[in-house]
C-alpha positions in Angstrom: 111.0 127.6 97.9 111.8 125.2 100.8 108.2 124.1 100.8 107.2 124.3 97.2 110.2 122.3 95.8 109.6 119.1 97.8 105.9 119.3 97.1 106.5 119.5 93.3 108.9 116.6 93.4 106.4 114.5 95.3 103.7 115.2 92.7 105.9 115.2 89.6 108.1 112.2 90.4 105.9 110.2 92.8 102.9 110.3 90.5 104.6 111.0 87.2 107.7 108.9 86.8 106.3 106.7 89.7 103.7 105.3 87.3 106.6 103.9 85.2 108.7 102.7 88.1 105.9 100.9 89.9 106.9 99.7 93.3 110.2 99.8 95.3 111.2 97.0 97.7 112.2 98.3 101.2 112.3 96.5 104.5 111.3 93.2 102.8 108.1 94.6 101.3 107.0 96.5 98.3 105.7 100.1 98.4 104.6 102.5 95.7 107.3 104.9 94.4 105.3 107.8 95.8 105.3 106.2 99.3 109.0 105.6 98.9 110.0 109.2 98.2 107.5 110.9 100.4 109.4 110.4 103.7 112.6 111.5 101.9 111.0 114.7 100.7 109.8 115.4 104.3 113.4 115.1 105.4 114.5 117.4 102.5 111.9 120.0 103.6 113.3 119.9 107.1 116.8 120.3 105.7 115.8 123.2 103.5 113.9 125.0 106.2 116.9 124.7 108.6 119.6 125.7 106.1 117.8 128.6 104.6 117.0 130.1 108.1 120.5 129.6 109.6 123.2 129.8 106.9 122.0 132.9 105.0 120.4 134.7 108.0 123.4 134.2 110.2 125.8 135.3 107.5 123.9 138.6 107.0 123.7 139.3 110.8 127.4 138.3 111.3 129.2 139.9 108.4 126.9 142.8 107.2 124.5 143.9 110.0 127.1 142.9 112.6 124.2 142.6 115.1 126.1 140.0 117.1 128.7 142.5 118.1 126.0 144.4 119.9 124.3 141.4 121.4 127.6 140.1 122.9 128.1 143.4 124.7 125.2 142.3 126.9 125.3 139.4 129.4 124.2 137.1 126.5 126.8 134.5 125.4 127.6 133.0 122.0 125.7 129.8 123.1 122.6 131.9 123.7 122.8 133.2 120.1 123.2 129.7 118.7 120.2 128.5 120.8 118.1 131.3 119.4 119.1 130.8 115.8 118.6 127.0 116.0 115.3 127.4 117.8 113.9 129.6 115.1 115.1 127.1 112.5 113.2 124.4 114.4 110.0 126.5 114.1 110.5 127.2 110.4 111.5 123.6 109.6 108.5 122.3 111.5 106.2 124.5 109.4 107.7 123.0 106.2 107.5 119.4 107.4 104.0 119.7 108.7 102.9 121.0 105.3 104.6 118.2 103.4 103.4 115.6 105.9 99.8 116.9 105.5 100.1 116.7 101.7 101.4 113.1 102.0 98.6 112.1 104.3 96.1 113.7 102.0 97.4 111.6 99.1 97.1 108.4 101.2 100.8 107.9 101.6 100.7 107.8 105.4 99.1 104.6 106.6 100.7 103.8 109.9 100.0 105.1 113.4 103.8 105.4 113.8 103.4 108.5 111.6 102.8 110.5 114.7 106.5 110.2 115.4 107.2 112.0 112.1 107.1 115.4 113.8 109.7 114.7 116.5 111.8 112.9 113.8 111.6 116.0 111.5 112.4 118.2 114.5 115.6 116.2 115.1 116.6 116.5 111.4 115.9 120.2 111.5 118.0 120.6 114.6 120.9 118.7 113.0 120.9 120.8 109.8 120.1 124.0 111.7 123.1 123.6 114.0 125.4 122.6 111.1 124.1 125.5 109.0 125.0 127.9 111.8 128.5 126.4 112.1 129.1 126.6 108.3 127.8 130.3 108.2 130.6 131.4 110.6 133.1 130.4 107.9 131.4 132.3 105.1 132.8 135.8 104.3 130.5 137.0 101.5 127.4 136.1 99.6 129.5 134.4 96.9 130.4 131.8 99.4 126.8 130.7 99.7 127.1 129.1 96.3 129.0 126.3 98.0 126.2 125.9 100.5 123.7 125.6 97.6 126.0 123.1 95.9 126.3 121.0 99.1 122.5 121.0 99.5 122.0 119.8 95.9 124.5 117.0 96.3 122.8 115.8 99.5 119.4 116.1 97.9 120.4 113.9 94.9 122.7 111.5 96.6 121.2 110.6 100.0 118.8 107.8 99.0 116.1 110.3 98.2 114.9 108.9 94.8 116.4 105.4 94.9 117.6 103.0 97.5 121.1 103.5 99.0 121.9 99.8 98.1 121.9 100.9 94.4 125.3 102.6 94.9 128.5 100.8 94.4 130.3 99.6 97.5 133.1 102.1 96.8 130.8 105.1 97.4 128.0 103.7 99.5 129.8 104.2 102.8 130.0 108.0 101.9 126.3 108.1 101.2 125.6 106.3 104.5 127.5 109.1 106.3 125.3 111.8 104.9 123.0 113.4 107.6 120.2 113.5 105.0 120.6 109.8 104.4 120.2 109.1 108.1 117.3 111.6 108.3 115.6 109.9 105.3 116.1 106.5 106.8 114.6 107.6 110.1 111.6 109.1 108.4 111.0 106.1 106.2 111.1 103.7 109.2 108.6 106.0 111.0 106.1 106.6 108.1 106.2 103.0 106.8 105.6 101.6 110.2 108.9 99.8 110.6 110.8 101.5 113.5 113.4 98.9 114.1 116.6 99.2 116.2 118.3 100.9 113.3 116.4 104.1 114.1 118.5 104.4 117.3 121.6 104.7 115.1 119.9 107.4 113.0 118.8 109.3 116.1 122.2 109.1 117.7 124.0 110.2 114.6 121.7 113.2 113.9 121.8 114.3 117.6 125.6 114.0 117.7 126.1 116.0 114.5 123.7 118.7 115.8 125.5 119.1 119.1 128.8 119.3 117.2 127.4 122.1 115.1 126.2 124.0 118.2 129.7 123.7 119.8 131.5 124.7 116.7 129.2 127.7 116.0 129.5 129.0 119.6 133.3 128.8 119.5 133.4 130.4 116.1 131.2 133.3 117.1 133.4 133.9 120.1 136.4 133.9 117.8 134.9 136.1 115.0 133.1 138.6 117.1 135.1 138.9 120.3 138.6 138.4 118.9 
């Protein structure tokens, strides 16, 4: 689902509704609507891969299998568990992003040599959401709680500049949209794939890295509290 959904949106909206929209102005130039949403959908694929393989997996291991109780009886520490979970999310998220990136390239939507940086950019997005997903999972108590995770994903998906420019929002809510990690990931991916990696990408990189590290710290502390308390 994490791979199929962005691919269907790219084809259905980029080449369906996109024929009615025409072009979108970004960075002082006009690009096709498909080229506009393709970087965003790569960022969405990275988010989906990370969240699916951390939030739901960690909840099952923590609350039902209680596998971490056994692991932490060994010399391993909570930080080691977080590193393993986020590391696997990076692998899974990379598989998703490579597939969507390959689809975008096959459709002629990748035209810049800067696109080579899309993979490390996607890895950073995956790291951010993987770490945040691990942290959130430690606060979940049952499968019913995962509905809130799905809701949060949907809100981020629809309201992070994925299908229309962030400048379209009113000033009252735009600052909230700008704080979304998916907005920052989408912005980073667009600058890379459209060949315009200005200084703003440093803000995106710093923001995503900081959120990811915060998620790692919170998850490690929460695992210590939940399992060892």
